[in-house]
N, C-alpha and C positions, 0 to 999 in steps of 0.2 A: 294488381292493376297499378297501384301507386309505385311499385318497384319498376314496372315497365316504363312508366312516364318519366321517372327520374333518369332512366337510361337514355331515353330519347332526348331529353333536354341536355344532358351532359354531352351526348354525341354531337348535338347541334353546336354547343359552345366550343368544343374542341375543334370541330370542323371549321368554324368561323375563324378561330385563332390561327389555324394552320393555313387557311387560304390567305389571311392578311399578311403573314410573315413571308410567304413564298411568292407573292405577287410583285412583279417589278413595277407595276403601275402605282404602287402605294408606298414606295421607299421614302422614309422621312429624311430630309436634309436640313442643314442649318440655313436660316434665312440669309439671302445674299445681301451684302452691304449696299446701302443706298446713300448717294451723295446729293439727292434732291433736297430742296429746302423743305422745312417742316419736320414734324415728328416722324420717326420711322427707325430704320435699321442703324443709322449713324455710321460708324466705321472710320478707318484711317484714310485720309485722302491720298491719291497717288502721288509719288514723288514728282517734284517740279522737273521739267526737262533740263538737261545740262546745257549751260550757256558759256560763252567765253568769259574770262575773268580779266579785270584790269586792276593793276596796283599802281599807286602814285606815291613817289617819295619826293620830298621838297627840301630845299636848303633853308626855308623858313618854316618854323613849326606851325602846323595848322592852327588857326584861330589867332595867331599873333599878327601884328601889323607890319607889313613891309615898309621900307624907308625909301624916300625918293632918291634916285640916282644909284641905287644898289640893286644889283641883279637878283632876281628870284629864279632859281634853277629847279626844274622838275625832271625827274627820271621816271619814265612810264614803261611798264611791261604789260603787254596784252597777250594772253595765252588762250588758244582755242580750247574748246571742250575736249574731254578725254576721247581719244580715238580719231580726232580730226587732225591729220598731219599737215594740213594747209594753214598758213598764217592767216589771222583775221585781218579784216579791213579796219583801220583805226581812224576815228574822226573826232575832232574837237567840236563839241556842241556848244559850250559856253566858255568865254575867256575874256579878259580885259583887252582893250586896244593896246597893241604893241606886243602881244603874246606871239612868240615866234618859234617855229620848229628849227632846232639846231642840228639834229641828226636823227636818222631813222634807219634801222636794220630790220628787214623782214626775212624770217627763216621758215621755209617749207621743209618738211621731212627732216627734222634735226637728227644729227648723228646720235646713235645710241637709243633711238626711239623717242617716244613722247609726242605731245601735241605741237603743232606749229605755233610760232610766237613772233611778236614784234617788240623791239626795244627802241624807244624814242626819247630824245632829250628836247626840252623846250626851255626858253628863257623869256623873262619879262622884267624890264627895268622901269619901275614906276616913275612917271614924269611929274613935274610940279603941278600940272593941271589935273592930276589924278589924286591930289591930296584929299583925304576924306572918303575916298572910294573903297567900299567893302566889296571884296571880290570873291566870286565862286567860279571854279574851273571844273568843267565836266568833260570827260573823255570816254568814248565808247569803243567797243570792238564788236564787229559783226561777222558771223559765219552763216552757213546754210541752216544752222540750228536756231539762230536768232541773234539777239543783241544783248550784251552785258556792258556794264560801265562802272565808273567810279567818279566821285566828286571830292574836291578839296576846297576849303574856304579859308579866307584870311580876313583879319580885322581891317579897319579903315587905314588907308595909306597915311603915314606920318611924314611931315617935313623933316628933313635932316640936312646938315651941312653938305655942300657940294664936295665931290672928291677933291682932295688937296692936290694942287699942281705946282710946278715951278720949284720943287725942292732941290736945293744944292747944299753940299757939305764939304768943307775943306779944312785941312790942318793949317793953323796959323800959330807958329811958335809952339807953345806947349799945350795948346787947346784947339778945339774945333769950333768953327763958326758955321751956323746953318741959317738959311733964309728960304722963304717960300711965299707963294701967292696966297692972299687971304681967301678963305672959303666964303661962299654966299649961301643964302638959304638957312633953314633952321631957326631956332629961337635964340635971339641975341641975349647975352654976348657969346661969342664962340671962343672956346678955350682949346689950345693946342697941347696935346700930350706928346712929349718927346722921349724917345727911347734910343739908346745906343747899344750896339751889339759887338761882341768879340767872339773869336773862334775858339771852340772847345778843343781839348786834347783828343787825340784819335780814339781813346778808350771810351769816350762818351757816346751814347746812342744818338744824340742830336748834334748837329754840326756847330751850332752857335748858341750863345746865351745873350739875352737882351736885358739891359738894366734900365729902370725908369730914371731919367735924368731930371725931369721936372715938367711943369706946365706954365703956359704963358698965354695971354690974350693978344700978344704982339705977333707979327708975322716973321719973327727972327729970334734966334737964341745964339748969343755970341760968346758964351763962356762955358762951353761943354768940355769937360776934361777929355784928354786924348786916350786915357786908359783907366781901368779900375784897379786901384792898388790892393784891394781886398776882395777879389772875385769869389763868388760862392761856388763856382764850378771851375775845375782845373782848366786853365787856358792852354791853347796851343803855344808851344815854345816857352811856356812858363810866364808869359806876360799877356795880360788881358787888354791888348790894344784894340780900340774900337775901329772897326772897318766899315760900319754902315749905320745909318740913322733911320728911324721910323717916326713919322709924325702923323697923328690922328686928330682931326677936328671933332670936337664934342660940343653940342649946343647946351643951352641952359636947361633944356628938358631932359638931358642925358642921352640924346640920340647922337650916335657917332657916324660921321661920314667915312668914306673909304680912306684907308691908310696909304700914305705915300712912302716910298723907300728910296734911299739914295746911298751909293757908296761914297765913303769919304775920300776926297781927292788930295 
């Protein structure tokens, strides 16, 4: 009797296990990931959708302060997301007054494959009424997939000497005399840095070398030598005769205005 009961119980257990393993209604699977708030499955969120990309390069280092009267140039490349051969639409979302589009090229279906893109150049010359203005420029690109963008920021605009004008230079006897109009703006006094340039021999990778002649707070320098008797770079023709002058205004805070150039007459 006991032997018969053991057989029945064993048969029931085996039958139950066999039924459980063979039933498609009871297949065990890993819990699906849940992205709902609260405790639960957790998991990795899905990747963000691809969007157009904007890169901005500037003639002024981001975070540094632009100077009045000196252009800030921006070069922008906006590229559509991978697989989109059409160029994106580019928009300026934030920029200072005077920020101007200089050029724009839009390319659909570029040769060799790849996504469509836009290349654009912008320029901004800070005015004196923008002294102290901290600037942020935001540019976006939009396609059917959405909008991507980029931002660049600069420190407060600083006052600087106005670009030097009226520069003349002429040979007078054995020397050169130079005169120019005084710069305005900046922190007084304004100092003028004068350089003279001679042509290099053809074997040199650059065409000329410029020597520092001196500095002055006056708007003329009348005793510039006509040549350099001991040039540091081999001159053309063996004589370092000066053919051009460079004059740069620099204020007491060390901010430089635009350099003026004149050929010696």
